[in-house]
C-alpha positions as CSV (number, residue, x, y, z in Angstrom):
1,M,-26.9,-4.4,75.7
2,D,-26.3,-6.1,72.6
3,Q,-28.4,-3.9,69.3
4,R,-28.0,-4.1,65.5
5,W,-29.4,-1.9,63.0
6,E,-30.5,-4.1,59.4
7,G,-32.0,-1.3,57.4
8,D,-35.1,0.4,59.8
9,R,-34.4,-2.2,62.1
10,L,-32.5,-2.2,64.9
11,T,-33.1,-5.4,67.2
12,F,-31.4,-5.6,70.4
13,A,-31.3,-7.8,73.4
14,A,-29.9,-7.2,76.7
15,L,-29.6,-8.6,80.5
16,V,-31.5,-6.6,83.3
17,A,-31.6,-8.0,86.4
18,G,-30.7,-11.4,85.3
19,Q,-33.4,-11.4,82.9
20,D,-32.9,-12.6,79.3
21,I,-34.9,-9.0,77.0
22,R,-34.6,-9.3,73.5
23,G,-36.8,-7.0,70.6
24,T,-37.2,-4.9,67.3
25,L,-37.6,-1.5,66.8
26,D,-39.3,-0.5,63.5
27,V,-38.8,3.7,62.0
28,L,-41.6,3.7,59.7
29,A,-42.0,7.0,57.9
30,D,-44.7,8.0,60.3
31,S,-43.8,5.9,64.0
32,I,-42.0,3.6,65.2
33,R,-42.9,-0.3,66.8
34,M,-41.4,-1.9,69.2
35,D,-42.2,-5.3,70.1
36,I,-40.1,-6.1,73.1
37,I,-40.0,-10.1,74.7
38,L,-39.9,-9.8,78.4
39,P,-39.6,-13.1,80.1
40,G,-41.5,-15.2,83.6
41,I,-42.2,-11.9,86.3
42,L,-41.5,-9.1,83.8
43,G,-44.5,-10.1,81.5
44,L,-46.7,-9.4,84.6
45,L,-45.1,-5.8,84.4
46,A,-45.9,-5.4,80.8
47,G,-48.3,-3.4,80.4
48,K,-46.4,-0.4,83.3
49,I,-43.8,-0.7,81.0
50,S,-45.8,-0.4,78.0
51,G,-46.7,3.2,79.2
52,K,-43.9,4.3,80.3
53,L,-42.1,3.5,76.8
54,K,-45.1,5.4,75.0
55,Q,-44.9,8.1,77.8
56,E,-40.7,8.7,77.1
57,G,-40.9,7.8,73.4
58,Q,-43.3,10.5,72.2
59,L,-41.6,12.6,74.8
60,L,-38.4,11.7,72.0
61,L,-39.9,12.6,69.4
62,E,-41.2,16.4,70.6
63,K,-38.1,17.2,71.1
64,K,-36.9,19.5,68.3
């Protein structure tokens, strides 16, 4: 996995199961926005992946 922070933005890339995944994560004042580019077959699973990321992200943000 490659990652690079520029201010409040994380740019990342990873190779998962032979698939190249890229995206950004922006840290805002009251939320976090994540944009991910899913290639090929992973794109078909975008809804499930999005739901899981939201669920796990919320849990991480609530932990103190």
